[in-house]
C-alpha positions, 0 to 999 in steps of 0.5 A, spaced: 518 839 524 514 834 519 510 837 514 505 831 514 498 832 515 493 826 517 488 824 521 492 822 527 496 829 527 489 832 527 487 829 533 493 830 537 493 838 535 486 838 537 487 837 544 493 842 544 489 848 541 484 848 546 489 849 551 494 854 549 494 861 548 495 863 541 498 869 537 494 868 531 488 864 529 487 864 521 480 862 519 480 859 512 484 854 509 484 857 502 491 859 498 490 866 502 489 863 509 494 857 508 499 863 506 497 867 512 498 861 517 505 860 514 507 867 514 505 868 521 508 861 523 515 863 520 515 869 524 515 865 530 508 866 532 504 861 535 498 860 530 492 855 528 489 855 522 482 852 521 477 851 516 470 848 516 471 843 510 478 842 507 484 845 504 482 848 498 475 847 499 472 854 496 475 859 491 482 856 491 480 850 487 476 853 482 481 857 478 483 857 471 490 855 474 494 861 472 499 864 475 499 870 471 502 877 470 496 881 471 496 883 463 488 885 464 490 890 470 495 893 465 489 894 460 485 898 465 491 902 467 492 898 474 500 898 473 501 897 481 496 891 481 499 888 474 506 889 477 505 886 484 502 880 480 508 879 476 513 879 482 509 874 485 509 870 479 516 870 479 517 868 486 513 862 485 516 860 478 523 861 481 523 860 488 517 857 492 514 853 487 518 851 481 515 844 481 508 846 481 508 853 477 511 853 470 511 857 464 505 855 458 504 858 451 498 861 449 496 863 442 491 869 440 488 867 434 488 872 429 481 871 425 477 876 421 473 878 428 480 881 430 482 887 427 489 889 425 489 895 430 486 890 436 492 885 434 497 891 435 494 893 441 494 886 444 501 885 442 503 892 445 500 890 452 504 883 451 510 887 450 509 891 456 507 885 460 514 882 458 517 889 461 514 887 467 517 880 467 524 884 467 522 889 472 520 883 477 527 880 475 524 873 472 529 871 467 527 869 460 529 862 460 523 861 465 518 866 461 519 867 454 517 873 451 511 874 446 512 873 438 507 873 432 506 867 428 504 866 421 498 862 420 501 855 418 505 856 425 499 857 429 495 851 426 501 847 428 500 849 435 492 849 435 490 845 429 483 846 431 483 853 429 478 855 423 483 856 417 478 860 413 481 868 414 486 866 419 492 871 419 496 867 424 496 868 432 499 872 437 503 868 442 505 870 449 507 866 455 504 866 462 505 862 469 501 855 470 499 851 475 499 843 474 493 844 480 491 850 484 489 845 490 495 842 490 499 849 491 494 850 497 496 843 500 503 845 499 502 851 503 499 848 508 504 843 509 509 848 509 506 852 515 505 845 519 512 844 518 514 851 521 509 849 527 502 852 525 496 847 527 493 846 521 486 843 522 480 842 517 473 840 519 473 845 524 468 851 523 468 858 526 462 859 529 463 866 532 469 870 533 470 873 540 474 877 544 479 872 546 479 868 539 473 864 536 468 859 538 469 853 534 466 846 532 469 840 530 465 838 524 467 830 525 464 830 532 460 836 534 464 838 540 465 845 541 471 849 544 474 855 544 480 857 541 484 863 545 488 868 540 490 875 541 488 876 534 484 873 528 485 873 521 479 872 517 481 869 510 474 865 509 473 868 502 466 868 500 464 867 507 468 872 510 462 877 511 459 872 515 464 872 520 465 880 520 459 884 519 463 890 517 465 887 510 460 887 504 462 882 499 459 882 492 461 875 489 461 873 482 461 866 479 467 864 474 465 858 470 469 853 467 467 847 462 471 840 462 472 838 455 473 830 454 479 828 451 479 828 444 474 834 444 480 839 441 485 834 438 492 836 437 492 842 441 499 844 444 498 851 446 493 854 450 488 859 447 486 866 448 479 867 445 476 874 444 469 875 447 465 878 442 463 885 444 468 886 450 474 890 450 480 886 453 476 880 455 478 873 453 476 866 454 481 861 456 482 854 453 487 850 457 489 843 455 491 839 461 496 833 462 490 828 462 488 830 455 482 834 458 481 841 456 478 846 460 474 852 457 473 859 462 471 864 464 465 867 466 464 873 470 457 873 473 454 877 479 451 872 484 446 874 489 443 870 495 446 865 500 453 863 498 453 855 497 458 851 499 459 848 492 457 853 487 454 850 480 455 851 473 449 853 470 447 851 463 447 858 461 454 859 462 455 852 459 452 855 452 456 862 453 462 859 453 461 854 447 459 859 443 465 863 444 469 857 443 466 855 437 467 862 434 474 860 432 474 852 431 474 849 424 469 843 427 464 846 433 465 842 440 458 839 441 454 839 448 456 832 448 463 833 449 462 837 455 464 832 460 463 836 466 463 843 469 465 847 475 464 854 478 468 858 483 466 865 486 470 871 487 470 874 494 470 881 491 468 887 495 461 890 494 461 896 489 457 899 483 458 896 476 459 890 473 463 884 477 467 884 471 469 891 472 470 891 479 478 891 482 481 885 483 486 889 488 486 885 495 483 889 501 485 888 508 480 891 513 482 891 520 478 893 527 479 893 534 472 892 536 469 891 543 468 883 541 474 881 537 481 883 534 479 881 527 483 882 520 479 880 514 483 879 507 478 879 501 479 880 494 486 879 490 488 873 485 491 866 486 497 869 484 498 874 489 496 869 495 503 870 498 502 878 498 495 878 501 497 873 507 503 878 508 499 884 508 494 881 513 499 878 518 503 885 518 496 888 520 495 883 525 501 884 528 500 891 529 493 891 531 495 886 537 502 889 538 505 882 537 513 881 537 514 878 530 520 879 525 519 881 518 515 877 513 520 871 510 515 867 505 519 870 499 524 865 500 521 859 503 520 854 498 514 850 499 514 842 501 516 839 494 520 845 492 527 841 493 532 838 488 528 833 483 530 826 485 533 822 479 530 815 476 522 817 478 517 817 473 516 824 470 508 824 472 510 823 479 516 829 479 511 834 476 506 832 482 510 831 488 517 835 486 522 833 491 518 828 495 517 824 488 521 818 490 518 817 497 511 817 493 514 812 488 515 807 493 507 807 495 505 807 488 510 801 486 507 798 492 499 800 491 499 800 483 492 799 482 490 805 477 484 809 480 483 814 474 487 820 470 493 816 471 493 816 478 494 809 483 492 807 490 499 809 492 497 816 490 491 816 494 495 813 500 500 818 500 494 824 500 491 820 506 498 819 510 501 826 508 496 831 505 491 831 510 485 827 506 480 825 511 475 822 506 473 820 499 471 827 497 478 830 499 481 825 495 477 825 489 475 833 489 481 836 492 487 832 492 486 829 485 481 832 480 478 825 478 471 828 481 471 833 476 467 828 471 462 825 475 463 818 471 470 818 473 468 819 480 463 813 480 469 809 477 474 811 482 469 811 488 470 803 490 478 804 490 478 810 494 474 807 499 478 801 500 484 805 501 481 809 506 478 803 510 485 800 509 489 806 512 490 807 520 486 813 522 489 814 529 
């Protein structure tokens, strides 16, 4: 089946979904929800996955884009969680998304604030993490091991570092996504190729004994989706659908520094946070010249907003940590934008920074609905979270289904890379780059970040983008900087106006 998602396919499948008896209804189309749809569909189950907004609308698009091996979990003695992360990282790098996930170097500068004992402990952790890489059977050619750099080499990789007192750096490697939202789009399209109905702008109003009551947010029409079991993968909104779940969201803020703010930066940076043990700020150079700096971990009380805002306090905190290791401080004016995501953590005592990132699958055969809720976890482990949720759903509803197959299912775009195509297209589209290139050549007008109207058109025809926000905020990340968004808006609307919608 074709993996393309678009408005015409959505209209056709909306007509079908309200008239069929499904095995599984998935609510939420972040990484875990899309992953659950793929897992269930690839087992031969009849599946629909819905979201009130868009693919990757929530937490999945606000990550640090890391595909990490769980080093922080090791520091807390959570070896099982760390090993799970290392295994899932290897699956992404080797099999399912090698076009989207790559190894990237990170330097931890050995400034006077980092004692020799602390440096030795961190390097010991890196080496244990490298042992987990080997245990997860990820080859070293895909993920090099850690090493110590002298001051000259550290300054070559990160010339912005303060030289006074710099002893060198600890260099480690971890996985990295070009774009977290693009991973979700690839998962959702792969689920569609296996027969799942993938329907955005469809809000689950309430879960019922036969599935869910749903509203089409584009038309206001309400209808019922009948399913034998519901997987609630709504992230930070999961407790609104399942009152048995208690969440304690935490906010993770990133800064978006303008191109040129950190000139010459090649490697990412791990910057120790003063007064914290085994917590680091991340400095992440982007292909477009921007640099992302994160990540805070602050509790959030009250109603959960659709789009969280990054408070000025978080901006100041991150700049203060970053400037502690820089020769020339980054000013507030260099911050071109900022974004914040909310982690769907299970409620518990203590700081949100100390709460476990192990995912939880909560199931109950209540009088009103068979519901499996999956929360917690990390972007890296989305596939395992989805597998556990579908396993529980199959058992709860007594469905006949095979075992999970997603360890070996390549995501859309993961095939052989076509020759003769610009590198930026193969990095973005993988094996589909040649087809995307035809659209780019036919519609070469640039809209921002090196992207063209052809790229936007591809997203409308094949990636389920329905409006300008989908295009600017999720299929591309042009919208992270407001000025860039404003410059691209007219061209984006022009593409939408010229594209058939039915």
